[in-house]
C-alpha positions in Angstrom: 0.0 0.1 0.0 2.9 2.5 0.7 3.8 2.4 -2.7 0.3 3.0 -4.2 -1.2 6.5 -4.4 -3.7 8.2 -1.7 -7.1 8.5 -3.3 -10.5 10.1 -2.1 -13.7 9.5 -3.7 -15.3 13.1 -3.7 -19.5 11.8 -3.6 -19.0 8.6 -2.2 -22.2 7.4 -1.2 -24.2 7.8 -4.4 -24.2 5.5 -7.5 -21.2 6.4 -9.5 -19.2 6.8 -6.0 -20.0 3.5 -5.0 -19.0 2.2 -8.3 -15.8 3.8 -7.9 -14.8 2.4 -4.1 -15.6 -1.2 -5.6 -13.7 -1.0 -9.0 -11.0 0.3 -6.6 -10.5 -2.6 -4.3 -7.2 -4.0 -5.1 -6.2 -1.7 -7.5 -2.6 -1.9 -8.3 -2.0 1.5 -8.5 -4.2 3.5 -6.2 -5.6 2.9 -2.8 -9.3 4.8 -1.8 -7.9 6.4 2.1 -10.6 8.9 2.2 -14.5 8.7 1.4 -16.1 12.2 1.4 -20.0 13.3 0.7 -22.7 15.7 1.8 -22.4 17.1 5.3 -25.5 15.4 6.0 -23.5 12.0 5.4 -20.0 13.2 7.5 -19.0 11.7 10.3 -20.7 8.2 9.6 -18.9 5.0 8.9 -19.0 4.4 5.0 -20.4 1.1 5.5 -23.0 2.1 7.9 -23.9 5.2 5.8 -24.5 3.5 2.3 -25.8 -0.3 3.7 -29.3 0.5 2.9 -28.8 2.3 -0.6 -26.1 0.2 -1.5 -27.1 0.0 -5.2 -23.8 -2.0 -6.4 -26.5 -5.8 -6.4 -24.0 -8.6 -4.9 -21.0 -6.5 -5.0 -20.1 -6.0 -1.4 -18.8 -2.8 -0.1 -15.3 -3.4 0.3 -13.6 -3.9 3.8 -10.9 -1.5 3.1 -13.8 1.4 2.8 -16.6 0.2 4.5 -14.7 1.4 8.1 -13.4 4.5 6.9 -15.3 8.1 8.6 -16.7 10.1 5.8 -15.2 13.5 5.4 -17.4 16.7 4.6 -16.5 16.8 0.8 -16.5 21.0 1.4 -13.6 20.6 3.9 -10.8 20.9 1.4 -8.2 21.1 3.6 -9.3 17.9 5.3 -9.3 15.7 2.7 -6.8 17.2 0.2 -3.7 17.0 3.2 -4.2 13.2 3.2 -4.7 12.3 -0.6 -2.7 12.3 -3.5 -5.6 13.0 -6.0 -9.0 12.7 -5.8 -11.7 11.3 -8.1 -14.9 13.6 -8.4 -18.5 12.5 -8.4 -20.2 15.0 -5.9 -24.0 15.7 -6.7 -24.2 19.6 -6.7 -24.9 22.2 -9.3 -22.7 22.9 -12.0 -21.5 26.1 -10.4 -20.4 24.8 -7.1 -19.2 21.9 -8.8 -16.6 23.8 -10.7 -15.7 25.9 -8.0 -15.4 22.8 -5.0 -13.2 21.1 -7.8 -10.9 24.2 -8.8 -10.7 24.4 -4.9 -9.1 20.9 -4.4 -7.0 21.9 -7.8 -5.7 24.7 -6.0 -5.1 22.8 -3.0 -2.3 20.9 -5.0 -4.7 18.0 -5.5 -5.4 16.8 -8.8 -9.0 16.2 -9.8 -10.5 13.4 -12.1 -14.1 14.0 -12.2 -17.1 12.3 -13.7 -19.2 15.4 -13.2 -20.3 17.5 -16.7 -19.8 21.0 -14.8 -15.9 21.5 -16.2 -16.6 19.4 -19.9 -16.4 22.5 -21.7 -14.1 24.6 -19.6 -11.7 25.8 -22.8 -8.5 24.2 -20.8 -9.8 21.3 -18.9 -9.0 18.3 -21.0 -12.4 15.7 -21.7 -10.4 12.5 -22.6 -11.5 8.9 -23.9 -8.0 7.7 -23.6 -8.0 5.7 -26.3 -9.0 8.5 -28.5 -7.7 11.9 -27.4 -5.1 11.2 -24.8 -2.8 14.1 -26.2 -5.6 16.1 -24.6 -3.9 15.7 -21.1 -0.9 18.3 -22.5 -3.3 21.1 -22.0 -2.9 20.4 -18.3 0.3 23.2 -18.2 -1.6 25.9 -19.5 -4.6 24.9 -16.9 -2.1 24.9 -14.2 -0.9 28.5 -15.6 -4.5 30.1 -15.1 -4.9 28.4 -11.9 -1.1 29.1 -10.3 -0.7 25.4 -9.4 2.2 23.2 -9.8 0.6 19.9 -9.1 -3.4 20.7 -9.1 -5.6 20.3 -12.3 -9.0 19.3 -13.2 -9.3 16.6 -16.1 -12.7 15.2 -16.8 -14.2 11.9 -18.4 -17.0 12.9 -21.1 -20.7 11.8 -21.3 -21.7 8.3 -21.0 -24.0 7.6 -23.9 -21.3 8.8 -26.2 -19.0 5.9 -25.5 -21.6 3.9 -27.2 -20.4 5.7 -31.1 -18.1 8.0 -30.7 -15.2 5.0 -30.3 -16.3 3.8 -33.6 -16.6 7.5 -35.4 -12.9 7.6 -34.0 -11.8 4.6 -35.7 -13.0 5.4 -39.0 -11.6 8.9 -38.7 -9.5 8.0 -42.0 -13.1 7.8 -43.9 -13.6 11.3 -43.3 -17.1 10.8 -41.4 -19.1 13.9 -42.2 -22.8 13.6 -40.7 -24.1 11.4 -38.0 -27.3 10.7 -36.5 -27.6 8.8 -33.0 -30.7 7.7 -31.1 -29.7 6.3 -28.0 -31.4 3.9 -25.7 -30.0 4.6 -22.1 -30.3 2.7 -18.7 -31.5 3.7 -15.8 -28.4 3.7 -13.7 -27.7 6.7 -16.2 -30.0 8.3 -13.6 -28.6 7.3 -10.2 -31.7 4.5 -9.9 -31.9 0.7 -10.1 -35.0 -0.7 -11.8 -36.7 -1.2 -8.0 -35.8 2.5 -7.2 -37.4 3.4 -10.6 -41.1 3.2 -10.8 -41.5 5.6 -13.6 -39.8 3.2 -16.4 -41.7 -0.3 -15.4 -42.8 -1.3 -19.0 -42.2 2.1 -20.2 -39.9 4.3 -22.6 -39.3 7.9 -21.5 -38.2 9.7 -24.7 -36.6 12.9 -23.1 -33.5 13.0 -20.8 -32.7 16.4 -19.6 -29.7 18.0 -21.1 -28.2 15.0 -23.0 -29.3 15.3 -26.6 -26.3 18.4 -26.5 -24.0 16.3 -25.0 -24.4 13.5 -27.0 -24.1 16.0 -30.3 -21.4 18.7 -29.0 -19.0 16.8 -26.6 -17.5 14.1 -29.6 -16.6 17.3 -31.2 -14.3 18.5 -28.5 -12.5 14.8 -28.2 -12.2 15.1 -32.1 -10.7 18.5 -31.3 -7.2 20.2 -31.1 -5.0 22.0 -28.4 -4.3 25.5 -30.0 -0.8 26.8 -28.4 -1.7 30.4 -29.2 -4.8 30.3 -27.3 -3.9 27.9 -24.8 -7.7 26.0 -25.4 -9.2 23.3 -26.9 -10.5 23.9 -30.1 -13.6 21.9 -31.0 -13.4 19.8 -34.4 -16.0 21.3 -36.9 -17.1 17.7 -38.2 -19.3 15.4 -38.2 -22.0 17.0 -37.7 -23.8 15.0 -35.1 -27.9 14.8 -34.4 -29.2 12.8 -31.5 -32.2 11.5 -30.0 -31.8 10.1 -26.5 -34.5 7.8 -24.5 -34.7 6.1 -21.1 -35.4 2.5 -21.7 -36.1 0.0 -18.7 -32.7 -1.8 -18.3 -30.4 -1.3 -15.4 -26.6 -1.3 -16.7 -25.6 -0.4 -20.9 -26.7 2.3 -23.3 -27.1 1.0 -26.6 -27.5 3.1 -29.8 -28.6 3.2 -33.6 -26.3 5.4 -35.6 -26.2 6.4 -39.2 -23.4 8.1 -40.3 -21.8 9.5 -43.7 -18.2 9.8 -45.1 -16.4 11.7 -47.9 -14.9 8.3 -48.4 -16.0 5.4 -49.9 -15.1 2.7 -47.3 -16.5 -1.0 -48.0 -17.9 -2.9 -45.1 -14.9 -5.0 -44.8 -12.8 -1.8 -44.7 -14.8 -0.7 -41.8 -14.8 -3.5 -39.6 -11.5 -3.9 -40.3 -11.0 -0.2 -38.9 -12.9 -1.4 -35.6 -11.2 -4.3 -35.0 -7.5 -3.0 -35.4 -8.3 0.1 -33.5 -6.3 0.6 -30.1 -4.6 3.5 -28.4 -2.1 4.5 -26.0 -4.0 3.0 -23.3 -3.3 -0.6 -24.6 0.5 0.4 -25.6 0.9 1.3 -21.6 -1.0 -1.7 -20.9 -2.7 0.7 -18.1 -4.6 -1.9 -15.2 -8.2 -1.1 -16.5 -7.7 -0.4 -20.1 -9.2 -3.6 -22.3 -6.8 -5.8 -24.5 -9.7 -5.5 -27.1 -11.6 -1.8 -27.4 -14.2 -2.7 -29.8 -15.5 -5.6 -31.1 -17.6 -6.4 -33.5 -20.3 -8.8 -33.6 -21.8 -10.7 -36.9 -24.9 -11.7 -35.0 -27.2 -10.2 -36.3 -29.2 -10.3 -32.8 -26.0 -8.6 -31.2 -24.8 -6.6 -29.4 -27.4 -7.1 -26.6 -26.8 -5.9 -22.8 -27.4 -9.1 -21.4 -24.7 -11.1 -23.5 -21.7 -7.9 -24.1 -22.5 -5.4 -21.6 -19.7 -6.4 -19.6 -17.6 -7.4 -22.5 -13.8 -6.8 -21.1 -15.0 -6.1 -17.7 -17.1 -3.4 -19.1 -14.4 -1.3 -20.5 -14.9 -2.4 -24.5 -17.6 -1.6 -26.8 -19.6 -3.6 -28.8 -20.7 -3.0 -32.4 -22.5 -5.0 -34.8 -25.3 -4.4 -37.5 -23.4 -2.5 -39.9 -25.3 -2.2 -43.0 -25.8 0.2 -45.9 -28.6 2.2 -45.5 -30.8 4.4 -47.9 -30.4 7.8 -46.8 -27.1 7.3 -44.7 -23.9 5.6 -46.3 -24.2 2.8 -43.1 -25.8 2.7 -39.8 -24.6 0.1 -36.9 -25.8 -0.7 -33.5 -23.3 0.1 -30.4 -23.4 -0.8 -26.9 -21.3 0.5 -23.5 -21.4 -0.1 -20.0 -22.9 3.4 -18.5 -21.1 2.8 -15.3 -17.7 1.1 -16.1 -16.4 2.6 -19.1 -19.0 5.4 -19.5 -18.6 6.4 -15.4 -16.1 5.4 -13.0 -14.1 3.1 -14.6 -13.2 5.6 -17.3 -12.1 8.2 -15.1 -10.3 5.8 -13.5 -8.5 4.5 -16.4 -8.0 8.3 -17.2 -6.2 8.7 -13.7 -4.1 5.9 -15.3 -2.9 7.1 -17.7 -2.6 10.9 -15.9 0.0 8.8 -13.6 1.6 7.3 -16.4 2.3 10.5 -18.1 3.4 11.9 -14.8 0.6 14.7 -14.3 -0.3 12.7 -10.9 2.1 11.8 -8.6 2.7 11.6 -4.9 2.9 14.1 -2.4 
């Protein structure tokens, strides 16, 4: 343990916070030493606080976390003094989230955030490690703005875009121009289970507030570039993305029906090979959470399915299937990703591993 980085989980009692503490159990690089939440939970033992609202099913509360006393997430001095960096899954409004995450950064404590509050801050990298790892280089400019040596904020993108953005990334050489993405999103994306969401029983909800804007805009920041002159990440101009986002009665797994146009004229074989061959820096570095196979292509017309494929590569891989020509667009396909593994806590942990491997997160 002495060799591991000490980690705090901010917002540890919520669904994403619970996923963090379970995924970090026995992590080879990181050790959870602090759990923090609202003032209401502060002072309680973690295990006692979450025992009646544990949402991780049969996965138990990790032994090395259950007896930790919950700290007040807003007591930045107390938390920051005990950790090397923090994961943020705090449930506050965007302005308060930005303020709190910046405060941790200014206390020389790097923040890897699951929240959306800082995703459009121009010098905050929003990273899928397999797609845009180079964006972490913006941190040097962010540190200049914050006046820090170690502290910074980095974020992971929206969960649902993980189901189709990796395919677009794999197909960049074919110059995608237009994308239509219709997502069918699990109830855990709202922080609920099937038991605690009676409104989803035998139902499909056709609106998720804010989700369509995220689905259409966030991939363009991921495909963007760092502009040294402005010290900002400039988003890409293409592809143009439009979306519809629905909530469906599934616990884990965001499915997407995607339609896409290209400047080039790739064959089906070209597209499948590009998916299967695609890998990135996490695979080169053999990061602990990185899937060996980032994207799998399934030839069975009945796949991908949540029941069979959501846990591909421990939930960190992406499943694509039903690639076929379309009458209006060039091609269409179905994608699937695990929304709380790859899409939330797992993606943030892989990002933290990348930041450690590249020297941005170190022992204090």
